[in-house]
C-alpha positions in Angstrom: -25.8 6.1 7.2 -27.4 3.7 4.7 -28.0 4.8 1.2 -31.5 6.1 1.0 -33.7 7.0 -1.9 -37.0 8.4 -3.0 -38.1 7.7 -6.6 -40.5 10.2 -8.1 -41.0 11.1 -11.7 -37.8 9.3 -12.8 -35.7 11.2 -10.2 -33.4 9.5 -7.7 -32.9 11.3 -4.4 -30.5 10.2 -1.7 -27.0 9.7 -0.4 -24.4 7.0 -1.0 -21.1 6.5 0.8 -18.5 5.0 -1.5 -14.8 4.4 -1.2 -12.4 3.4 -4.0 -8.8 2.3 -3.9 -6.4 4.8 -5.3 -5.9 3.3 -8.8 -9.6 3.0 -9.3 -10.4 6.4 -7.7 -7.8 8.4 -9.5 -7.8 6.9 -13.0 -11.3 5.3 -13.5 -14.0 6.7 -11.3 -13.9 10.5 -11.7 -15.9 10.6 -15.0 -18.2 7.9 -13.7 -19.0 10.0 -10.6 -19.5 13.1 -12.7 -21.8 11.4 -15.2 -23.9 9.8 -12.5 -24.4 13.1 -10.6 -25.1 14.9 -13.9 -27.9 12.4 -14.6 -29.3 12.3 -11.1 -29.0 15.8 -9.8 -30.6 15.1 -6.4 -28.2 12.4 -5.4 -25.2 13.1 -3.1 -22.1 10.9 -3.2 -19.8 10.9 -0.2 -16.5 9.8 -1.8 -13.4 8.5 -0.1 -10.1 7.4 -1.6 -8.3 4.9 0.7 -6.5 1.6 0.3 -8.3 -1.7 -0.3 -7.7 -3.1 3.2 -9.2 0.1 4.8 -12.2 -0.2 2.5 -12.9 -3.7 3.5 -12.6 -2.8 7.2 -15.1 0.1 6.7 -17.6 -2.1 4.8 -17.5 -4.7 7.6 -18.2 -1.9 10.1 -21.1 -0.6 8.0 -19.4 2.7 7.5 -19.7 2.5 3.7 -22.4 1.5 1.3 -20.1 0.4 -1.6 -16.4 -0.3 -1.9 -14.2 -0.6 -5.1 -11.1 -2.6 -4.4 -8.0 -4.0 -6.2 -7.6 -7.2 -4.2 -9.5 -10.4 -3.9 -11.3 -11.1 -0.6 -13.0 -14.3 0.6 -14.7 -12.7 3.6 -18.0 -14.4 4.1 -19.7 -11.2 5.2 -19.1 -9.5 1.9 -20.7 -9.7 -1.5 -18.1 -9.4 -4.2 -18.6 -8.6 -7.9 -15.8 -8.6 -10.4 -15.6 -5.3 -12.5 -12.6 -5.7 -14.7 -9.2 -7.2 -15.2 -6.0 -5.2 -14.6 -2.3 -5.7 -15.2 0.6 -4.5 -13.0 3.8 -3.9 -14.8 7.4 -3.1 -13.8 8.8 0.2 -15.1 12.1 2.2 -15.0 13.2 5.4 -16.6 16.4 3.6 -17.7 15.9 2.7 -21.3 19.2 0.8 -21.3 18.0 -1.7 -18.8 17.2 -5.1 -20.3 13.6 -5.1 -21.4 13.1 -8.7 -20.3 14.4 -9.9 -17.0 13.9 -12.2 -14.0 12.5 -10.1 -11.2 15.4 -11.1 -8.8 17.9 -9.9 -11.5 16.6 -6.3 -11.3 19.3 -4.7 -9.1 17.7 -1.3 -8.6 16.0 0.5 -5.8 12.3 -0.5 -5.6 9.8 2.3 -4.9 6.6 0.7 -3.8 3.1 1.6 -2.5 2.5 1.4 1.3 1.6 -1.7 3.1 -2.2 -2.2 2.9 -2.5 -1.0 -0.7 -4.0 -3.4 -3.3 -1.1 -2.8 -5.7 1.5 -3.6 -3.0 -0.4 -6.7 -1.8 -0.8 -8.2 -5.2 2.8 -7.5 -6.2 4.3 -9.0 -3.0 2.0 -12.1 -3.2 2.8 -12.8 -6.8 6.6 -12.6 -6.4 6.5 -14.8 -3.2 9.9 -15.5 -1.6 11.7 -13.3 -4.1 10.3 -10.3 -2.2 13.0 -10.9 0.4 15.7 -10.2 -2.2 14.4 -6.9 -3.4 16.0 -3.6 -2.3 12.8 -1.9 -1.1 14.1 1.6 -0.8 10.9 3.7 -0.3 7.2 3.0 0.4 4.8 5.8 -0.5 1.1 6.4 -0.6 0.9 8.5 -3.7 1.3 7.3 -7.3 2.5 10.6 -8.5 5.2 10.7 -5.9 6.4 7.3 -7.0 6.4 8.2 -10.6 8.3 11.4 -9.9 11.1 9.5 -8.2 11.3 6.8 -10.9 11.2 9.4 -13.7 14.1 11.3 -12.2 16.3 8.4 -10.9 17.3 5.7 -13.3 18.5 3.5 -10.5 14.9 3.1 -9.3 12.1 0.8 -10.4 8.5 0.3 -9.5 5.4 -1.8 -10.1 2.2 0.0 -10.9 -1.0 -0.6 -12.8 -0.4 -0.1 -16.5 -3.2 2.5 -16.7 -1.2 4.7 -14.3 1.9 4.9 -16.4 0.5 4.5 -19.9 1.1 8.2 -20.7 4.7 8.0 -19.7 5.2 4.7 -21.6 3.7 6.4 -24.8 6.0 9.4 -24.3 9.0 7.0 -23.8 9.8 8.6 -20.4 9.3 5.2 -18.7 10.1 1.8 -20.1 8.5 -1.5 -19.2 10.6 -4.4 -17.9 8.8 -7.6 -18.9 9.2 -10.3 -16.4 10.3 -13.8 -17.3 7.9 -16.5 -15.9 5.8 -14.0 -14.0 2.5 -12.3 -14.8 1.1 -9.6 -12.5 -2.6 -9.9 -13.3 -5.3 -8.9 -10.9 -9.0 -7.9 -10.9 -11.0 -4.9 -9.7 -14.0 -5.7 -7.5 -17.1 -4.0 -6.2 -17.9 -5.1 -2.7 -20.7 -4.4 -0.1 -21.9 -5.9 3.1 -23.8 -9.2 2.8 -26.6 -7.7 5.0 -26.7 -4.5 3.1 -30.3 -3.2 2.6 -30.6 -2.6 -1.1 -32.9 0.1 -2.6 -33.4 1.7 -5.9 -30.6 4.2 -5.6 -28.1 1.6 -4.5 -29.1 -0.8 -7.3 -29.1 2.0 -9.9 -25.6 3.2 -8.9 -24.2 -0.3 -8.8 -25.5 -1.1 -12.3 -24.2 2.3 -13.5 -20.7 1.5 -12.3 -20.7 -2.0 -13.8 -21.9 -0.7 -17.2 -19.1 1.8 -17.3 -16.3 -0.7 -16.5 
């Protein structure tokens, strides 16, 4: 169903279907959703948390109004707006591991996100052919599962958005391994269908999200 709205006496009424990738959904959007619904009490948000490739697929099928993704897309059927920059970092719970290393010199078990996730896609694309040399031991959907494994097993390593592991870095439970000659930068994007019918609720929500990023 398309986002619909009625505007009367400064009140928005309607429904929006939105999906966000897991990094964005878990660590950025909760307060944005809360504040928007607190301001516009007659609006309903149908919220999904799925990976970036699934979001793009649902947008193309007109099953979503808005998507928030972690990967670039050149699909001509989508409108894409950059929201923010992000950084993926490599971390381990082994404080004795060299703090600076070439990625192919990290001889640990890699615990990565599942195929289809923005985090996984960016990481694999950035490292290129080196990906074939990594010991990819496990692939999981949940960030907290990945962190639990890495926190409790010093022979493991992962690559996640810095925002996800900032608390553990500050508490010196995880340690960043800076990569020689490699930066894992990416962007967060807001996407919607090129033929999407815009209305006041849609435009207000989009501007609210952009202002908070």
